[in-house]
C-alpha positions in Angstrom: 0.0 0.1 -0.3 1.0 3.8 -0.7 1.4 6.7 1.5 -2.0 7.4 1.3 -3.3 4.0 2.1 -7.1 4.8 3.5 -7.1 8.4 3.4 -9.8 10.8 1.6 -8.9 13.9 -0.2 -10.7 16.4 -2.1 -9.1 18.4 -4.5 -10.4 21.5 -6.6 -10.1 22.0 -9.8 -8.6 18.8 -10.5 -10.0 18.5 -14.3 -6.6 19.3 -15.3 -2.9 20.3 -14.7 -1.7 20.2 -11.6 -5.0 19.3 -10.0 -5.4 16.1 -12.4 -1.8 15.3 -11.7 -1.9 15.6 -8.2 -5.5 13.6 -8.2 -3.8 10.7 -10.1 -0.8 10.9 -8.0 -2.7 10.7 -4.4 -4.5 7.3 -5.7 -1.3 5.8 -6.5 -1.0 6.4 -3.0 -3.6 4.9 -1.8 -6.0 7.4 -1.5 -9.5 8.2 -2.3 -9.8 11.3 -4.1 -12.8 13.4 -5.0 -11.8 15.8 -8.2 -13.8 19.0 -8.7 -14.1 21.0 -11.2 -16.4 23.4 -13.5 -16.2 21.2 -16.5 -18.3 18.0 -16.3 -17.1 16.6 -19.5 -12.9 16.6 -18.4 -14.0 15.9 -14.9 -16.2 12.3 -15.9 -13.3 11.7 -18.3 -10.7 12.1 -15.4 -12.7 10.3 -12.4 -13.2 7.2 -15.1 -9.4 7.3 -16.1 -8.3 7.3 -12.8 -10.0 4.5 -12.0 -12.9 3.4 -9.2 -11.0 5.0 -6.3 -11.9 8.4 -7.8 -15.6 10.7 -8.2 -16.1 13.6 -9.5 -18.6 16.6 -8.9 -19.2 20.1 -10.6 -18.0 23.3 -8.8 -17.4 25.9 -9.2 -14.8 27.6 -7.2 -16.4 30.6 -6.8 -19.5 29.6 -5.2 -20.1 28.6 -1.6 -23.0 26.8 -1.8 -21.6 24.5 -4.8 -18.2 24.5 -2.8 -20.3 23.0 0.3 -22.1 20.6 -1.6 -19.0 18.8 -2.8 -17.1 18.7 0.7 -20.6 17.1 1.6 -20.1 14.7 -1.9 -16.7 13.9 -0.5 -18.1 13.2 2.9 -21.2 11.7 2.3 -19.2 8.7 -0.5 -16.2 8.2 1.5 -16.9 8.5 4.9 -14.0 11.0 6.2 -11.7 13.8 4.5 -8.5 13.7 5.6 -6.7 16.0 2.7 -8.2 19.3 1.0 -6.4 20.5 -2.2 -7.7 24.2 -2.8 -6.0 24.3 -6.5 -8.7 25.8 -7.9 -7.7 29.0 -10.3 -9.5 31.5 -13.0 -7.7 34.3 -14.8 -10.0 36.5 -16.9 -8.2 39.8 -17.4 -5.4 41.4 -19.4 -2.2 42.4 -16.9 -2.8 45.8 -17.6 -4.9 47.6 -14.3 -7.0 50.0 -16.2 -9.0 47.3 -18.5 -9.8 45.5 -14.9 -14.1 45.7 -14.5 -15.5 45.1 -11.2 -17.1 41.7 -12.9 -13.5 40.5 -13.6 -12.3 41.3 -10.0 -15.3 40.0 -8.3 -14.8 36.7 -10.2 -11.5 36.4 -9.9 -11.6 37.2 -5.7 -14.5 35.0 -5.4 -12.9 32.2 -6.7 -9.0 32.8 -6.0 -9.3 33.7 -2.1 -13.2 32.8 -1.6 -12.9 29.5 -3.0 -10.2 28.1 -0.5 -11.7 30.2 2.2 -14.8 28.2 1.8 -13.6 25.1 1.2 -11.8 25.4 4.4 -14.9 26.6 6.0 -17.1 23.1 5.4 -13.8 21.0 5.5 -12.1 22.4 9.1 -15.1 20.7 11.2 -15.0 17.6 9.5 -11.5 17.5 10.2 -11.6 18.5 13.6 -14.2 16.0 14.6 -11.9 13.2 13.1 -9.1 14.7 14.8 -7.2 14.9 11.8 -6.5 16.3 8.5 -4.5 18.5 6.3 -5.2 21.5 4.2 -2.9 22.7 1.4 -3.6 26.1 -0.5 -2.0 26.2 -3.6 -0.5 30.0 -4.3 2.1 30.6 -6.2 5.2 32.7 -6.7 2.5 35.6 -7.8 2.0 36.1 -4.8 5.3 36.7 -3.7 6.9 39.1 -5.6 6.0 41.2 -9.0 6.3 40.1 -12.5 4.8 36.7 -12.4 1.3 37.3 -13.3 -1.3 39.3 -13.9 -2.6 41.7 -11.1 -5.7 40.2 -10.3 -4.2 36.6 -10.1 -1.1 37.6 -8.1 -3.1 39.8 -5.4 -5.2 37.3 -4.9 -3.0 34.3 -4.5 -1.0 36.8 -1.8 -4.2 36.9 -0.3 -4.1 32.8 -0.2 -0.9 33.0 1.0 -1.9 35.1 4.6 -5.1 32.8 4.4 -2.9 30.2 5.2 -1.4 31.9 7.3 -3.8 33.7 9.4 -6.2 30.1 9.6 
């Protein structure tokens, strides 16, 4: 058995990229995994490819109700939640600040900062009840330094770093 045998993880933004690779690795290490993402087609394909220890639930990381539903789905499906990997991302704007709209700001902050915040809000009570759990919040060098990403993405990732420290 692998290092994650008997563990259950929920991975946001797991329909592609780093989230999909992480889901595959977690299952290879023995975990049962719930993949979340906006794309139902990609999510269902990814979960099917990973196998019987993977499930998918559609979730927009900027929607608190969908986040709550995904955490509940994970717990109801596998009976526990050992790891939350907040990985979902969203970039909708040009890197020039004078072109950012209110809609872009609200969408990116909801997904990039609200997503991890609300996922932790719903996961932490389960982990406290179990007496254990781990939360991984994916940030970026863009949250530490300038010139590594668009304006909204960079300030959101800085906020995720601080959110992680204060929680």
